[in-house]
C-alpha positions as CSV (number, residue, x, y, z in Angstrom):
1,M,-8.7,6.8,16.2
2,S,-12.4,7.1,15.6
3,A,-14.9,6.3,18.3
4,Q,-16.8,4.2,15.7
5,P,-16.4,0.6,16.7
6,S,-15.2,-1.9,14.1
7,Y,-13.8,-2.6,10.7
8,V,-15.6,-2.6,7.4
9,E,-15.6,-5.3,4.7
10,Q,-16.5,-4.9,1.1
11,P,-18.6,-7.4,-0.8
12,N,-16.4,-7.4,-3.9
13,N,-13.1,-8.2,-2.4
14,L,-10.1,-8.2,-4.8
15,R,-7.9,-10.4,-2.7
16,C,-4.4,-11.6,-3.4
17,F,-3.8,-12.6,0.3
18,D,-6.1,-13.5,3.1
19,V,-6.6,-10.7,5.6
20,N,-7.2,-11.6,9.2
21,I,-8.3,-8.7,11.3
22,D,-9.4,-8.3,14.9
23,P,-13.1,-7.7,14.7
24,Q,-12.7,-5.1,17.5
25,M,-10.3,-3.0,15.3
26,V,-11.3,0.7,15.4
27,M,-10.9,2.3,12.0
28,P,-9.1,5.7,11.8
29,S,-11.4,8.7,11.8
30,W,-10.0,9.9,8.4
31,F,-11.2,6.6,6.8
32,I,-14.8,7.0,8.2
33,D,-14.9,10.6,6.9
34,W,-13.4,9.9,3.5
35,R,-15.6,6.9,2.9
36,E,-18.8,8.7,3.8
37,G,-17.8,11.6,1.5
38,F,-16.8,9.3,-1.4
39,L,-20.0,7.2,-1.3
40,S,-22.3,10.3,-0.9
41,G,-20.6,12.4,-3.5
42,H,-18.8,10.1,-5.9
43,S,-16.5,12.2,-8.1
44,K,-17.1,11.4,-11.8
45,L,-14.4,9.8,-13.9
46,R,-13.7,9.8,-17.6
47,H,-14.0,6.3,-19.1
48,R,-10.2,6.2,-19.8
49,H,-9.4,7.2,-16.3
50,E,-11.7,4.6,-14.8
51,E,-10.1,1.9,-17.0
52,A,-6.6,3.0,-15.9
53,L,-7.5,3.0,-12.2
54,A,-9.3,-0.3,-12.5
55,R,-6.0,-1.9,-13.7
56,L,-3.7,-0.1,-11.2
57,I,-5.8,-0.5,-8.0
58,P,-5.5,-4.4,-7.9
59,L,-1.7,-4.0,-7.8
60,L,-2.0,-1.6,-4.9
61,L,-4.5,-3.7,-3.1
62,C,-2.2,-6.7,-3.3
63,G,0.5,-4.6,-1.6
64,E,-1.8,-3.5,1.2
65,Q,-3.0,-7.0,1.9
66,S,0.6,-8.3,2.0
67,A,1.5,-5.5,4.4
68,I,-1.5,-6.3,6.7
69,H,-0.3,-9.9,6.9
70,V,3.4,-9.0,7.5
71,F,2.7,-6.5,10.3
72,G,0.0,-8.7,11.9
73,V,2.5,-11.7,12.0
74,E,5.2,-9.5,13.6
75,V,2.8,-8.2,16.2
76,E,1.9,-11.8,17.1
77,R,5.6,-12.8,17.1
78,L,6.5,-10.1,19.6
79,R,3.4,-10.5,21.8
80,G,4.4,-11.3,25.4
81,S,7.9,-9.8,24.8
82,P,9.2,-6.6,26.5
83,W,8.8,-4.8,23.1
84,S,5.6,-3.1,24.0
85,S,6.3,0.2,22.3
86,S,7.3,-1.6,19.0
87,I,4.1,-3.7,19.2
88,S,1.9,-0.6,19.6
89,L,3.6,1.1,16.6
90,L,3.4,-2.0,14.4
91,K,-0.3,-2.5,15.4
92,D,-1.0,1.1,14.4
93,I,0.6,0.4,11.0
94,E,-1.5,-2.8,10.6
95,T,-4.6,-0.6,11.2
96,D,-3.4,2.0,8.7
97,E,-2.8,-0.6,6.0
98,Y,-6.2,-2.2,6.6
99,A,-7.9,1.3,6.2
100,H,-5.9,1.8,3.0
101,E,-7.1,-1.6,1.8
102,Q,-10.7,-1.0,2.6
103,A,-10.6,2.5,1.0
104,L,-9.2,1.0,-2.2
105,Q,-11.8,-1.7,-2.1
106,T,-14.4,1.0,-1.9
107,V,-13.0,2.8,-4.9
108,A,-12.7,-0.5,-6.8
109,S,-16.4,-1.3,-6.2
110,M,-17.2,1.7,-8.3
111,L,-15.0,0.7,-11.2
112,M,-15.2,-1.7,-14.1
113,E,-13.4,-5.1,-13.7
114,P,-10.4,-5.2,-16.0
115,A,-10.3,-8.2,-18.4
116,E,-6.8,-9.1,-17.3
117,L,-7.6,-9.1,-13.5
118,H,-6.3,-12.6,-12.9
119,S,-3.0,-11.9,-14.6
120,I,-2.6,-8.5,-12.8
121,K,-3.2,-10.1,-9.4
122,R,-0.9,-13.1,-10.2
123,K,2.1,-10.9,-11.1
124,A,1.5,-8.6,-8.1
125,K,1.3,-11.6,-5.7
126,H,4.5,-13.1,-7.1
127,F,6.3,-9.8,-6.4
128,Y,5.1,-9.4,-2.8
129,I,5.8,-13.1,-2.0
130,S,9.4,-12.6,-3.3
131,L,9.9,-9.8,-0.7
132,G,9.5,-12.4,2.1
133,S,12.3,-14.6,0.8
134,T,15.0,-13.2,3.1
135,A,17.7,-14.4,5.5
136,G,15.6,-13.2,8.4
137,M,13.1,-10.8,9.9
138,A,15.6,-7.9,10.0
139,E,16.2,-8.0,6.3
140,H,12.5,-8.4,5.6
141,F,11.9,-5.1,7.4
142,A,14.8,-3.5,5.5
143,R,12.9,-4.4,2.3
144,I,9.6,-3.2,3.7
145,S,10.9,0.2,4.6
146,Q,12.4,0.5,1.1
147,L,9.1,-0.6,-0.5
148,D,7.2,1.9,1.6
149,A,9.5,4.7,0.4
150,C,8.8,3.6,-3.2
151,V,5.0,3.6,-2.4
152,C,5.3,7.2,-1.3
153,I,6.8,8.1,-4.7
154,I,4.0,6.3,-6.5
155,M,1.3,7.9,-4.4
156,N,2.9,11.4,-4.9
157,A,2.8,10.8,-8.7
158,I,-0.9,9.9,-8.6
159,T,-1.7,13.0,-6.4
160,Q,-0.4,15.1,-9.3
161,C,-2.2,13.2,-12.1
162,D,-4.9,14.5,-14.4
163,L,-7.8,13.8,-12.0
164,G,-7.0,17.0,-10.1
165,K,-6.1,17.8,-6.4
166,G,-9.8,18.1,-5.4
167,H,-10.8,14.6,-6.6
168,S,-11.8,12.3,-3.7
169,I,-9.6,9.5,-5.1
170,V,-6.6,11.8,-5.3
171,Q,-7.3,12.9,-1.7
172,L,-7.2,9.2,-0.7
173,F,-3.8,8.6,-2.4
174,D,-2.5,11.8,-0.7
175,H,-3.5,10.3,2.7
176,I,-1.9,7.0,1.9
177,K,1.3,8.8,0.9
178,K,1.5,10.6,4.3
179,D,0.8,7.3,6.2
180,E,3.5,5.4,4.2
181,A,6.1,8.2,4.9
182,R,5.5,7.6,8.6
183,H,5.7,3.8,8.1
184,V,9.2,4.2,6.5
185,S,10.6,5.7,9.7
186,I,9.0,3.2,12.0
187,C,10.1,0.2,9.9
188,R,13.7,1.4,9.8
189,K,13.7,1.9,13.6
190,H,12.3,-1.6,14.0
191,F,14.9,-3.0,11.6
192,L,17.7,-1.5,13.7
193,A,16.0,-2.7,16.9
194,L,16.1,-6.3,15.4
195,G,19.9,-5.9,15.1
196,G,19.9,-5.2,11.4
197,D,23.0,-4.0,9.6
198,K,22.5,-0.7,7.9
199,R,24.3,-2.1,4.8
200,L,21.2,-4.2,4.2
201,F,19.4,-1.0,3.2
202,K,21.9,-0.3,0.4
203,Q,22.0,-4.0,-0.7
204,N,18.2,-4.1,-1.0
205,K,17.6,-0.6,-2.4
206,E,18.3,-1.2,-6.0
207,S,16.8,-4.7,-6.0
208,I,13.4,-3.5,-4.6
209,G,13.2,-0.5,-7.0
210,T,14.1,-2.6,-10.0
211,K,11.6,-5.4,-9.2
212,L,8.9,-2.9,-8.5
213,V,9.5,-1.1,-11.8
214,S,9.3,-4.4,-13.6
215,L,5.9,-5.0,-12.1
216,L,4.7,-1.4,-12.9
217,T,5.9,-1.6,-16.4
218,T,3.0,-3.9,-17.2
219,Q,0.8,-0.9,-16.4
220,A,2.8,1.9,-18.0
221,D,-0.1,2.7,-20.4
222,S,-2.4,3.1,-17.4
223,L,0.0,5.5,-15.7
224,E,0.3,7.5,-18.9
225,T,-3.5,7.6,-19.3
226,L,-3.7,9.3,-15.9
227,G,-1.1,11.9,-17.0
228,I,1.8,10.3,-15.2
229,D,5.1,10.0,-17.1
230,P,6.1,6.3,-16.5
231,D,9.8,6.9,-17.4
232,V,10.1,9.7,-14.9
233,L,8.4,7.7,-12.2
234,F,10.5,4.6,-12.9
235,R,13.7,6.6,-12.6
236,K,12.7,7.9,-9.3
237,L,11.8,4.4,-8.0
238,T,15.1,3.0,-9.2
239,Y,17.1,5.7,-7.4
240,V,14.9,6.0,-4.2
241,Q,17.0,6.7,-1.1
C-alpha cells in the first residue's frame, strides 16, 4: 500500500452501481504511480481506438463497481466474526477493485462519450445483477471466482491488442489482469470456507461464460477495432477452467 492517504474520485463518474468507500482507504502504490504517469504523459490514441475503448470501458467499469459492492458487503457481513484472515483478504480485494475502477474512470475522462452509453450501461448492469441471483453466498462466490477468471482472459486479450505493450492503457489492463488472477484464488478459498460444494464451479462455469459472451457480443466490433479476434476470445471465455 502507498503511504498516500486516501481515495480519489473522478468528476465524470460512469456509474452503474453506487460505490461506498471508506474515506480513509489507502490507494495501492501502483495506482498512484500509474495515474501520475498517465495524466502527465497521456499516450495518444487513433480515433478508431478511442471510440472502441469508449464503448468497452463502461462495461468494465460496471463490473468493477459491482465487485466493490459485493466484497464490501461480505466484509461487513463477516465483521465481528472469527474470520479475521478472510476479512483482511476480502478488504484488500475491495481496495484493488476500487483502484481498478478509479483508473478506468481516469482513462474514460480522456475519451469521447459513446452515443449508446445508456444502453451499454443498462445491459452491463443487468448482467451483473443476475450474478447475485443465487441460492446463497457460497454460490455467489463460485460465480465471482469464475467471472474473475474470465476477466483475466479479457484483460490478457487487451494487453495484446494493437495499442502495443508500451501504451499506458495496456499497462493498466496488464495490472488488472494480475490482480484478478490473485482474486480468483482468494474467492475460491473463501467459497470453500463457506462450505461450498466444488460441483458448483462446474455448474456455473458454462453459464457465466455464455452470459458474458452474450454481453460482449454487443461490442464485437469494438474488440475487432482494437485488433482482438472476438471469435477466439469468446471461445476461450466459454471454455474457461
